[in-house]
NUMARRO-693254 format. One record per residue (C-alpha): residue number from 0; residue in one letter; x, y, z. Coordinates in nm, 2 decimals, decimal comma. Layout:
# NUMARRO-693254
{rec NUM "A" {X Y Z}}
...
//
This chain:
# NUMARRO-693254
{rec 0 "M" {-11,11 -6,62 6,77}}
{rec 1 "E" {-11,06 -6,96 6,60}}
{rec 2 "V" {-11,20 -6,94 6,24}}
{rec 3 "V" {-11,30 -7,27 6,08}}
{rec 4 "R" {-11,43 -7,14 5,74}}
{rec 5 "I" {-11,53 -6,82 5,56}}
{rec 6 "T" {-11,82 -6,82 5,31}}
{rec 7 "A" {-11,89 -6,53 5,07}}
{rec 8 "N" {-12,24 -6,40 5,09}}
{rec 9 "L" {-12,35 -6,25 4,75}}
{rec 10 "T" {-12,65 -6,02 4,77}}
{rec 11 "V" {-12,89 -6,09 4,49}}
{rec 12 "A" {-13,23 -5,95 4,42}}
{rec 13 "D" {-13,38 -6,29 4,34}}
{rec 14 "I" {-13,22 -6,62 4,44}}
{rec 15 "P" {-13,41 -6,85 4,19}}
{rec 16 "S" {-13,31 -6,62 3,90}}
{rec 17 "A" {-12,94 -6,59 4,02}}
{rec 18 "A" {-12,88 -6,95 4,11}}
{rec 19 "P" {-12,86 -7,10 3,76}}
{rec 20 "F" {-12,54 -6,91 3,68}}
{rec 21 "Y" {-12,37 -7,05 3,99}}
{rec 22 "R" {-12,51 -7,39 3,94}}
{rec 23 "D" {-12,49 -7,44 3,56}}
{rec 24 "V" {-12,18 -7,23 3,48}}
{rec 25 "L" {-11,97 -7,26 3,79}}
{rec 26 "G" {-12,08 -7,62 3,88}}
{rec 27 "L" {-12,20 -7,54 4,23}}
{rec 28 "S" {-12,46 -7,82 4,21}}
{rec 29 "E" {-12,51 -7,92 4,57}}
{rec 30 "V" {-12,77 -7,72 4,77}}
{rec 31 "E" {-12,65 -7,74 5,13}}
{rec 32 "F" {-12,95 -7,55 5,25}}
{rec 33 "D" {-13,22 -7,32 5,12}}
{rec 34 "L" {-13,42 -7,10 5,36}}
{rec 35 "G" {-13,58 -6,90 5,08}}
{rec 36 "W" {-13,38 -6,58 5,16}}
{rec 37 "V" {-13,04 -6,76 5,17}}
{rec 38 "T" {-12,91 -7,05 4,98}}
{rec 39 "R" {-12,57 -7,22 4,99}}
{rec 40 "L" {-12,45 -7,37 4,67}}
{rec 41 "T" {-12,14 -7,60 4,68}}
{rec 42 "A" {-11,91 -7,78 4,44}}
{rec 43 "P" {-11,95 -8,15 4,55}}
{rec 44 "D" {-11,59 -8,25 4,47}}
{rec 45 "S" {-11,40 -7,95 4,63}}
{rec 46 "G" {-11,64 -7,81 4,88}}
{rec 47 "A" {-11,61 -7,46 4,74}}
{rec 48 "S" {-11,92 -7,27 4,81}}
{rec 49 "V" {-12,11 -6,94 4,79}}
{rec 50 "Q" {-12,42 -6,82 4,97}}
{rec 51 "L" {-12,68 -6,63 4,77}}
{rec 52 "V" {-12,87 -6,39 5,00}}
{rec 53 "S" {-13,17 -6,17 4,91}}
{rec 54 "T" {-13,23 -6,03 5,26}}
{rec 55 "D" {-13,16 -6,14 5,62}}
{rec 56 "A" {-13,45 -6,29 5,81}}
{rec 57 "T" {-13,37 -6,13 6,15}}
{rec 58 "A" {-13,08 -5,88 6,11}}
{rec 59 "P" {-13,10 -5,53 5,97}}
{rec 60 "A" {-12,82 -5,59 5,71}}
{rec 61 "V" {-12,70 -5,85 5,47}}
{rec 62 "P" {-12,34 -5,95 5,57}}
{rec 63 "A" {-12,07 -5,96 5,31}}
{rec 64 "V" {-11,92 -6,28 5,46}}
{rec 65 "S" {-12,00 -6,55 5,71}}
{rec 66 "V" {-11,71 -6,63 5,94}}
{rec 67 "H" {-11,76 -6,98 6,09}}
{rec 68 "V" {-11,59 -7,00 6,43}}
{rec 69 "V" {-11,53 -7,27 6,70}}
{rec 70 "D" {-11,67 -7,06 6,99}}
{rec 71 "V" {-11,92 -6,79 6,89}}
{rec 72 "D" {-11,98 -6,68 7,25}}
{rec 73 "A" {-11,61 -6,61 7,30}}
{rec 74 "A" {-11,59 -6,43 6,97}}
{rec 75 "Y" {-11,87 -6,21 7,08}}
{rec 76 "E" {-11,70 -6,12 7,40}}
{rec 77 "E" {-11,38 -6,05 7,21}}
{rec 78 "V" {-11,55 -5,82 6,96}}
{rec 79 "T" {-11,76 -5,63 7,22}}
{rec 80 "A" {-11,44 -5,58 7,43}}
{rec 81 "L" {-11,29 -5,41 7,12}}
{rec 82 "G" {-11,58 -5,17 7,11}}
{rec 83 "L" {-11,68 -5,26 6,75}}
{rec 84 "D" {-12,03 -5,19 6,62}}
{rec 85 "I" {-12,26 -5,48 6,68}}
{rec 86 "V" {-12,52 -5,48 6,40}}
{rec 87 "H" {-12,72 -5,78 6,53}}
{rec 88 "P" {-12,67 -5,91 6,88}}
{rec 89 "L" {-12,56 -6,26 6,97}}
{rec 90 "T" {-12,87 -6,47 6,89}}
{rec 91 "T" {-12,96 -6,84 6,86}}
{rec 92 "E" {-13,16 -6,84 6,54}}
{rec 93 "E" {-13,46 -7,07 6,47}}
{rec 94 "W" {-13,28 -7,22 6,17}}
{rec 95 "G" {-13,01 -7,37 6,39}}
{rec 96 "V" {-12,72 -7,12 6,42}}
{rec 97 "R" {-12,59 -6,90 6,69}}
{rec 98 "R" {-12,45 -6,58 6,55}}
{rec 99 "F" {-12,40 -6,21 6,56}}
{rec 100 "L" {-12,32 -5,94 6,30}}
{rec 101 "V" {-12,04 -5,69 6,35}}
{rec 102 "R" {-11,93 -5,40 6,14}}
{rec 103 "A" {-11,56 -5,40 6,05}}
{rec 104 "P" {-11,38 -5,07 6,08}}
{rec 105 "D" {-11,40 -5,05 5,69}}
{rec 106 "G" {-11,78 -5,07 5,71}}
{rec 107 "T" {-11,81 -5,43 5,59}}
{rec 108 "V" {-12,08 -5,62 5,78}}
{rec 109 "V" {-11,96 -5,97 5,89}}
{rec 110 "N" {-12,17 -6,26 6,02}}
{rec 111 "I" {-11,98 -6,45 6,30}}
{rec 112 "V" {-12,15 -6,78 6,32}}
{rec 113 "R" {-12,15 -7,13 6,48}}
{rec 114 "H" {-12,38 -7,40 6,33}}
{rec 115 "A" {-12,54 -7,65 6,56}}
{rec 116 "R" {-12,39 -7,99 6,54}}
//
């Protein structure tokens, strides 16, 4: 699996209430996207980012991290061959990503994702 980037997903009760800390205190001023239930805030100079997540629109769990990969289909084959717990099957989501969620052996839910170009 070729990993391109890993983004922390912070579970928050209310994104509009949580966002000011990350924006005003940490300087993550650029909103890369906002779907209402997930927002990515980024530092414009460094590209450092965090995603604030209140729920997941289609999956039964909020993942702790999003692992961005070159080939999500190959990653899915690799993970299923290992017999790991698939929390959300390989899906092309309406917001433009192809992804699946897997539970790591330690119990952490991980979003394996490829964004559309």
